[in-house]
C-alpha positions as CSV (number, residue, x, y, z in Angstrom):
1,M,19.0,23.3,18.0
2,K,15.6,24.7,16.9
3,F,12.5,22.5,16.7
4,S,8.8,22.7,15.9
5,K,6.2,20.5,17.5
6,Y,2.9,19.4,16.1
7,H,0.2,16.8,16.7
8,A,-2.3,15.0,14.6
9,L,-5.1,13.7,16.8
10,G,-2.6,13.4,19.7
11,N,0.0,11.7,17.6
12,D,2.8,14.2,18.2
13,Y,6.1,14.7,16.4
14,I,9.1,17.0,16.6
15,V,10.1,18.5,13.3
16,L,13.8,19.4,12.6
17,D,15.2,21.2,9.6
18,A,18.0,19.0,8.2
19,Q,19.8,22.0,6.7
20,A,19.9,23.8,10.1
21,V,20.9,20.8,12.3
22,E,24.7,21.0,13.1
23,M,25.0,17.5,14.7
24,E,24.3,14.0,13.7
25,I,20.7,12.9,14.4
26,N,21.3,9.3,15.6
27,S,19.3,6.9,17.8
28,Q,20.7,8.3,21.0
29,V,19.8,11.9,20.2
30,V,16.3,10.8,19.0
31,R,15.6,8.9,22.2
32,R,16.6,11.9,24.3
33,I,14.5,14.3,22.2
34,C,11.4,12.1,22.5
35,D,11.8,11.3,26.2
36,R,8.8,12.9,28.0
37,H,10.8,13.4,31.2
38,Y,14.3,14.3,30.0
39,G,13.6,15.7,26.5
40,I,10.7,17.5,24.8
41,G,8.6,14.4,24.5
42,S,7.0,13.1,21.3
43,D,6.0,10.0,19.3
44,G,8.9,10.5,16.9
45,V,11.2,12.9,15.1
46,L,10.7,14.1,11.5
47,L,14.0,15.3,9.8
48,G,12.9,17.3,6.8
49,S,14.8,18.3,3.7
50,F,13.8,21.1,1.5
51,S,15.2,19.3,-1.6
52,S,15.1,15.7,-2.7
53,P,15.9,14.0,-6.0
54,G,12.7,13.2,-7.9
55,C,10.3,15.0,-5.6
56,D,9.7,18.4,-4.1
57,F,10.8,17.6,-0.5
58,G,12.5,14.7,1.4
59,L,11.7,13.3,4.8
60,R,13.4,10.9,7.3
61,L,11.3,9.5,10.2
62,F,12.4,8.2,13.6
63,N,10.5,6.3,16.3
64,P,11.0,7.3,19.9
65,D,13.2,4.2,20.5
66,G,15.7,5.7,18.0
67,S,14.9,3.4,15.1
68,E,14.3,4.8,11.6
69,F,11.1,3.8,9.8
70,E,9.6,4.0,6.4
71,K,6.4,6.0,6.3
72,S,3.8,7.7,8.6
73,G,0.5,9.1,7.5
74,N,0.3,11.5,10.5
75,G,4.0,12.3,10.2
76,L,3.6,13.2,6.6
77,R,0.6,15.4,7.3
78,I,2.5,17.2,10.1
79,F,5.5,17.7,7.8
80,A,3.1,19.1,5.1
81,R,1.6,21.6,7.6
82,Y,5.2,22.6,8.8
83,L,6.1,23.4,5.1
84,W,2.8,25.4,4.8
85,D,3.6,27.3,8.0
86,L,7.0,28.2,6.6
87,G,5.4,29.5,3.4
88,L,7.2,26.9,1.3
89,V,3.9,25.4,-0.1
90,Q,0.5,26.8,-0.9
91,G,-2.8,25.1,-1.7
92,D,-1.5,23.0,-4.6
93,S,-0.4,19.4,-4.0
94,F,3.3,18.6,-3.7
95,S,5.5,15.5,-3.4
96,V,7.5,14.2,-0.4
97,G,10.0,11.4,-0.7
98,T,10.2,8.9,2.2
99,P,12.0,5.6,2.6
100,G,8.5,4.0,2.1
101,G,7.9,5.8,-1.2
102,V,6.9,9.1,-2.7
103,V,3.6,10.6,-1.6
104,R,1.6,13.7,-2.6
105,C,0.3,16.1,0.0
106,Q,-2.1,18.9,0.1
107,V,-2.8,21.5,2.8
108,F,-6.3,23.0,2.7
109,P,-7.0,26.7,3.3
110,G,-6.2,27.7,6.9
111,G,-3.7,24.9,7.3
112,E,-5.9,22.9,9.8
113,V,-6.8,20.0,7.4
114,V,-4.2,18.1,5.4
115,S,-4.6,15.3,2.9
116,V,-2.0,12.7,1.8
117,E,-2.1,10.2,-1.0
118,M,-0.5,7.4,0.9
119,G,-0.1,5.0,-2.0
120,L,-1.0,1.3,-2.6
121,V,-2.1,-0.9,0.2
122,N,-0.7,-4.3,-0.6
123,F,-1.7,-7.6,1.1
124,H,1.0,-9.7,-0.5
125,S,3.2,-11.6,2.0
126,R,6.4,-11.1,0.1
127,A,5.9,-7.3,0.0
128,I,4.9,-6.8,3.7
129,P,6.9,-9.2,4.6
130,V,5.2,-12.1,6.3
131,A,6.8,-15.5,6.7
132,G,5.4,-18.6,5.1
133,P,4.2,-19.4,1.5
134,D,3.7,-16.7,-1.1
135,R,0.1,-15.4,-0.7
136,E,-2.2,-12.6,0.2
137,V,-2.5,-12.5,4.0
138,L,-6.3,-12.2,4.4
139,D,-8.4,-13.5,7.3
140,E,-5.7,-15.8,8.7
141,T,-5.4,-17.1,12.3
142,L,-2.7,-16.2,14.8
143,E,-2.6,-18.1,18.1
144,L,-1.2,-16.7,21.4
145,D,-1.5,-18.3,24.8
146,G,-4.2,-20.6,23.5
147,L,-6.3,-17.7,22.1
148,E,-7.0,-17.4,18.4
149,F,-7.0,-14.0,16.6
150,R,-8.3,-13.4,13.0
151,Y,-6.0,-11.0,11.2
152,C,-5.0,-9.5,7.8
153,A,-1.5,-8.2,7.1
154,A,-0.7,-5.3,4.7
155,T,2.0,-2.8,3.7
156,I,1.5,0.8,2.7
157,G,5.3,1.3,2.7
158,N,5.5,0.0,6.3
159,P,4.1,-3.3,7.7
160,H,0.8,-3.8,9.5
161,C,-1.2,-6.5,11.2
162,V,-4.9,-5.8,11.5
163,L,-6.8,-8.0,14.0
164,I,-10.6,-8.3,13.6
165,R,-12.3,-7.9,16.9
166,D,-15.9,-7.7,18.2
167,E,-14.8,-4.9,20.5
168,V,-11.5,-3.1,21.0
169,S,-9.8,-1.6,24.1
170,E,-6.6,0.2,25.1
171,A,-6.0,-2.6,27.6
172,E,-6.1,-5.3,24.8
173,A,-3.8,-3.2,22.6
174,R,-1.3,-2.7,25.4
175,H,-1.4,-6.4,26.4
176,W,-1.2,-8.1,23.0
177,G,0.4,-5.4,20.8
178,P,4.0,-5.9,22.1
179,R,3.7,-9.7,21.5
180,I,2.4,-9.4,18.0
181,E,4.8,-6.7,17.0
182,V,7.8,-9.1,17.4
183,D,6.0,-12.3,16.4
184,R,8.3,-14.5,14.3
185,R,6.0,-14.4,11.3
186,F,6.9,-10.7,10.9
187,P,10.6,-10.5,10.0
188,N,10.7,-6.7,10.1
189,R,8.4,-6.5,13.1
190,T,4.9,-4.9,12.5
191,N,2.5,-2.2,13.5
192,V,-0.6,-3.7,15.1
193,Q,-4.2,-2.5,14.8
194,F,-7.2,-4.0,16.8
195,M,-10.2,-3.2,14.6
196,Q,-13.9,-3.2,15.3
197,V,-16.3,-2.7,12.3
198,M,-19.1,-0.3,13.4
199,D,-21.0,-0.1,10.2
200,R,-20.3,0.1,6.4
201,A,-18.6,3.5,6.7
202,N,-17.1,3.4,10.2
203,I,-14.4,1.4,12.0
204,R,-12.8,1.8,15.4
205,I,-9.2,0.9,16.0
206,E,-6.7,0.7,18.9
207,I,-3.1,0.9,17.9
208,W,0.3,-0.5,19.0
209,E,3.0,1.1,16.9
210,R,6.3,-0.7,16.0
211,G,9.0,1.1,17.9
212,A,6.6,3.6,19.6
213,G,4.1,1.5,21.6
214,Y,0.5,2.5,22.4
215,T,-0.5,5.4,20.2
216,L,-3.6,7.6,20.3
217,A,-3.8,7.8,16.5
218,S,-2.0,6.7,13.3
219,G,-2.4,7.6,9.7
220,S,-0.8,4.5,8.1
221,S,-2.6,2.3,10.6
222,S,-5.9,3.9,9.6
223,C,-5.2,3.2,5.9
224,A,-4.2,-0.4,6.6
225,A,-7.3,-1.1,8.8
226,A,-9.7,0.6,6.4
227,A,-8.2,-1.3,3.5
228,A,-8.6,-4.6,5.4
229,A,-12.2,-3.9,6.3
230,H,-13.0,-3.0,2.6
231,R,-11.2,-6.1,1.3
232,L,-13.1,-8.4,3.7
233,G,-16.4,-6.8,2.4
234,C,-17.2,-5.2,5.7
235,C,-17.1,-1.6,4.5
236,G,-17.3,0.5,1.4
237,P,-14.3,2.4,-0.1
238,G,-14.9,5.6,2.0
239,I,-14.3,5.0,5.7
240,I,-14.1,7.1,8.9
241,V,-11.5,5.6,11.3
242,H,-12.3,6.3,14.9
243,M,-9.3,6.3,17.4
244,P,-8.8,7.5,20.9
245,G,-7.2,10.7,19.5
246,G,-10.0,11.5,17.0
247,E,-11.1,10.6,13.5
248,L,-9.4,10.3,10.1
249,A,-11.1,9.8,6.7
250,V,-9.7,7.2,4.4
251,S,-10.7,6.9,0.7
252,L,-9.7,3.8,-1.3
253,S,-9.5,3.5,-5.0
254,P,-10.6,0.3,-6.8
255,Q,-6.9,-0.6,-6.9
256,Y,-6.5,0.1,-3.1
257,H,-4.6,3.3,-3.3
258,A,-5.4,5.1,-0.1
259,T,-5.9,8.9,0.5
260,L,-5.8,10.1,4.1
261,T,-7.4,13.3,5.3
262,G,-7.7,14.9,8.8
263,P,-6.6,17.7,11.1
264,V,-3.1,18.8,12.1
265,A,-2.4,21.3,15.0
266,W,0.7,23.3,15.8
267,I,1.8,23.1,19.4
268,C,5.0,25.1,19.9
269,E,8.5,25.9,18.6
270,G,11.7,26.6,20.4
271,E,15.3,25.5,21.1
272,F,16.6,22.6,23.1
273,S,20.1,21.8,24.4
274,I,21.8,18.5,23.8
C-alpha cells in the first residue's frame, strides 16, 4: 500500500489515496499504521478521495487510536498540499468535504504555505455539544481535584474546551488533558487547549487532542483558542497562535468564521506492508 507523509508544525499525518487502497481502512489498520514502533508513525491517517458530491474533493480523518473524527485544520492543510504535489490543484481555492463540513483551501506558490477557511466557530452548548442548559459556553468554571479552571467551549466542526491560564506547560496539558477530554459534560469527548494570552495579537497554547493525546500543533485547536480569546475581549480578530511545533495565523470575521494559514512540509513517500 502506497503512502505519503507530511507534517504541519510537527503535527504529522499519513495520506492514503482511497482509490488505490485495496483493503478496508479500519481502526485496527489505522492503529498499526500510526504506531511509531510497529508502523510508520503519525498523529493520524487522511484517506483522500478525488471526487465528492457537492465539492471538489472528499476526506476522511482518523486518530491514531483508530477512531474517525470530523475535521482537522492541519490535516486539511496537509491534504491540500498533497493534492498540489500531485498536480490536481493549482493556486486557486478549492473545496474539500469532511464529516465536519465543507471547507475551502488554497495552496500558495511553492506549496510551503497553505490556507484553509475552517468555517464558523460556534460557542453554543447544543452544537458542541456540552451538557447542561442551552447556552453559550463562555468563561465557565470546571473543577477537578479541588482546583478550578476557567474555560470556554466551542465547535468548528469538532469539539473544543479552551482553558484560560496565566501560564501554560506541556506537563499541565499531559496531566489534565486526559481527564478533561472524557469529562462527563462533553458527551462526544473533547479536544483540550490550555491558553495563555500574550498580548492583543498573540496567544500560546498547549494541546491535548481527543483520540491522539499530547500534540505539538493543531489547526482546529488554534482556531478555537483564538476565537475564545477574541470573544472574551482579550485579542483582536487577527491572532498568531504559538505552539511547541511553531506558529499559525488565525483570522476571524465579525461572525467568527475562521481562516487558518501556515506551513506544510513533505516528509517522505513509500510503501508499507500490512
